[in-house]
N, C-alpha and C positions, 0 to 999 in steps of 0.2 A: 504493500500500500504506500501511497505517496505521503510523505510527511508534510507538515504545514509549510516549511520553507520551499520545498520543491513545488508544491501546489501554487504558492504565491508567484514563483518565478514563471511557472507555466501559464498562469492567467495573465501576468503582465506581458509575456511574450505574445500571447494571442491578441491582446488589446492593441499593441503597436505593430500593425501590419503595414509594410511599405506599399505604396500605390504601384500597381503594375505599369511598366513603361517599356518602351522599345529600346532596350540597352541602356536606360538611364536609371540612376538610383534616386528614388524619391524619398522625401522626409516622411517619418512615421505619422500616421493619422492620429491626431489627438483624440483621446477617448472623451465622449460626452461627459460634462461635469457631473461628478457623483456616481455615474453609472458603473464605472470600473470598480469603485470601492464597494458598491452594493453587490456586484457580481462576486467579488472576492469573498465577502462576508457570507453570502449565500452558499458558495461552494465549500467554504471551510465548515460551515454548519452542517451541510449535507454529508461531508466527509466524516465529521465527528459522529453523526447519527448512524452512518453505515458501520463504523467501527464498533459502536456500542451494540448495534443489532447483531453483528457478527459474533461479538463476545458472548452475548446472551444465548445465541443459537448454539455456539460451541459448548457452553456450560450446560445447556439443556440436554444436548446429545450425550454429554459425559454422565450427567445424572441419570438419564434413562438407561444407559448401558450399565451403570453401576447397580441400579435397582433390579436389573434382569439377572445379574450374576448369581445371587443366592438361590432364587427359585429354580434356575436352570441347573445349578450344582446339585440341588435336592433331587430333581428329576433324573439326572444322570446317575446319582447314587442308587435310586430305586431300580434303574435299568440294570446296573451292575449286580444288585442284590438278586434280581430275578434270573439273570444269566448264571449266577452261581448255583441255582437250583436248590438253595437252602430252604425256600418256601414251597418246594414241590418240584417234581420232575417235569420237563417240558419236551414236546415233540420237536422234530426238525423245523417245521414251519414256524412254530413259536420262537425258536432260537434265531431263525433268519430275520423275523420281524424285529426282535430285540437288537440284533446286530445293525440293522438299518437305523433303528432309533438311536443307538449309541453313536453311529457315524454322523447322523444329523445333529445330535447334541454337541459333538465335538466341533463341528463346523460352526455352529451357532456360538459356541464359546469363543472360537477364534475371532469371529466377527465382533463380538462384544469387547474382547481384549484389544482389537485394533481400534475400535472407537474410543476406548479409555486411554490408550496410548496417544492417539491423535489429539484428543481433547487436552491431555496433560501437556503435550508438546506445544499446542497452540496457545495455551494460557500460561505457559511458563511454570507449570507445576511439576515438571519432571526434571530433576536436577541430576547432574553428572556426579558420580562417586568414583574418583580415580584411586586406584591402588596398584602397587607394583605386582606384576604377574608375568607368567609365561604364555604368550599368545598361542604357541603351538598346542598347549594343553587345552586352551579354550576352543580352538578350531576343531581339535580332535574330538572333544566332547560333543560338539554339535553334529559332527559327522556320524558319530555312533547313534545319536538320536534319530537320524534320518535314514540310516543304512537299511533297516528292514523295509521301510516304505519304498525305497528305491529298488530293492531287490524284488519286491512284489510286483512292481511295474515293469521289471526287466531292464532297469537302468543301471549303468555302472557309475559308481561314485569313487573318485580317487583323491586322496590327500596324502602328501608326504611332508613330514615335519622338516623345517629348515633350521639347522643348528646355528646358523649365522645370526639369527634373530636374538637380540638381547632381552633381558628382563627390563620392562619399562612400565610407566604409569598408564593405565587405561581402565575404562569402566567395563569389567568383564560381562555382567548381565546384559548391558546395552549392546556390546559387541556380539554376544551370542544371538541377540535378537536380530541384529543386522544380517549376520551370516545365515540364520535360519530363514529369514524372509527371502534372501537371495536364492537359497537352495529350494525353497518352496516355489519360487517363480520358475526356476528351471524344471522342477518336478511337474508343474502344471503343463508346460508347453513343449517339453522334449518328448517325442514319441518313444514307445517301447523299443529297446535295442540301442538307444542313444547313450551318450556318455556325458558326465559332468565332472569338471576338474576344480578343485579348490587349492589355491596356491598362495603363499605369503613369502615375501622377501624384503630385505632392507632396501631402502630407497633414499636417494639424495634429492630432497624436495627443495627447490629454489624458491624461497618465499621472501616477501618484503619484511624487513625487521620492524617490529612494532614497539620495541622497547627504547629505540633511539630515534629522535626526530631527524628526518632527512633534510640535508641542507638544500638551498635553492638549486633546482635543476639536477639534483643528484638523487639517485635511487639507492638507498642502503639495503643490501641484501644479506641474509644470514650466511655464515660460513658453511658451505656445502662440501668441504673436503672429505667429510665423513658422513655416512648415512644418518639422516635425522628423522626418518619416518619409516613406517612399515607400509608396504603396498600389498593389499589383499585382492585377489581376483577370483571370480567364479565364472568359468567358461563352460559352454555347453554346445551340443550339436543340434539345437532346436531350429525353428523356422527363421530366427533372426528378427530384427527390428528395422523397418525402413528409416533412412537417414532423417526424414522430415519429422519423425516422432521421437528421436533419441534424446531430446530435451524434455518433451512433454510426458514421457513415461514416468518421470519423477513428480508430476503434478498430482494434487489431491483428486481422488476419485476418477483418475484417467484410465480409460481402457482403449486398447488398440482397436481400430475399426475391424469388425468381424469377430471380435472376442467379447462382445457385449453379454453373451450368455454364459461366459466362463464364471465359475463360482468365485466369490470374493467381492469386495467393494471398491477395488482400485486404490487401496490405501497402503498396500505392502511396500511399494517402492518409495512412496511419499514419506512413510515413517522411516525407512532406511536413510533417505536423504537428510531428514531432520536429525536423526541420531548421529550420523557421521559428522554433520556440521557442528552438532553439540559437543563433539569430542575434538573440535578444531580441525577437522579434516574436510575432504572433498570427494565427490563420487562422480563417475561418468560411465558411459557405455560405448562400446565399439561393436559394430555389427554390420553385416551385409545380409540382405534378405536371402534366405535359403542356406546360409552358411553359418548358422549359429550366432551367438552373441557372447560378449565378454564384459561383465560388470567389474569395474576396478574402483577401489577407494584407497585414499591415503589417510593415515593417522599419525600425527607427530609423536616422537618419543617423549617430548616435553609438552604437556598440554598447555594451550594458550590460556591467558588469564581470563579473557572475555570471549569464549567461543560463541559463535552465532548458531542458534538452533533453528532459525527461520530463514526464509529467502530461498532463492533458487540458484543453482550452479549456472554461471554464465562465463 
């Protein structure tokens, strides 16, 4: 969203429009007395109202999702109790119905969790908790959680630990969520018989230094003689993503044309983007239609003081 200063500059620019001429530069047209100021005030008021409405909507969605968590957990608990046959034996048809109920319940739980995470990220309620850790162990744990589902679909999942990665500060639960969402994305779109690779390596990330003011006309950059970040990639042999959508896939509720009926709400990659940015990193995708895609993100070894959790990669 535009801040107040940007909006003022945009309005002033639109008020002073040069007169069109044949190769001549004309003086700006003066705005009618008082009209420009009124327009600015009205636009700022409308902008403020939209922000407040968006905040209320986000909070309402978060509250509704939270209210659904407990009754859904109870329903799933009863399904598991019936499946255990502690309340009586069941025939095959009844067991099939319970399996379908359990599967639907888990999907709904994931939708609710996505809404809660999205709401917390939008309202600033989800804080990063950095602690020193081994990222190889973190990635390996996520792979173990997904290995059975990948095998059931006939997908190969490969991950090889990288001994060159040091112990550094990162938010392990948030990073696990990032990797899980990326693996889930591949799981959805890669057909049976396909392959998914998870890889991590040290990376020299050239970034503008934020701790020292840059002198006039000079760009101070951090020393990149040694790796200062980790680069994590998830590659697959899926259908790929057209170039015109490789920025939009990280937008809220976005679905690729033709995938509107795919399960999910289009929040998985949007949550990934916000979490990566919250850890001071950035994420992007490389893909050619029909040749799979590769999602990569960078996370600095030293977390930034004020990481941005909102906004888009540009």
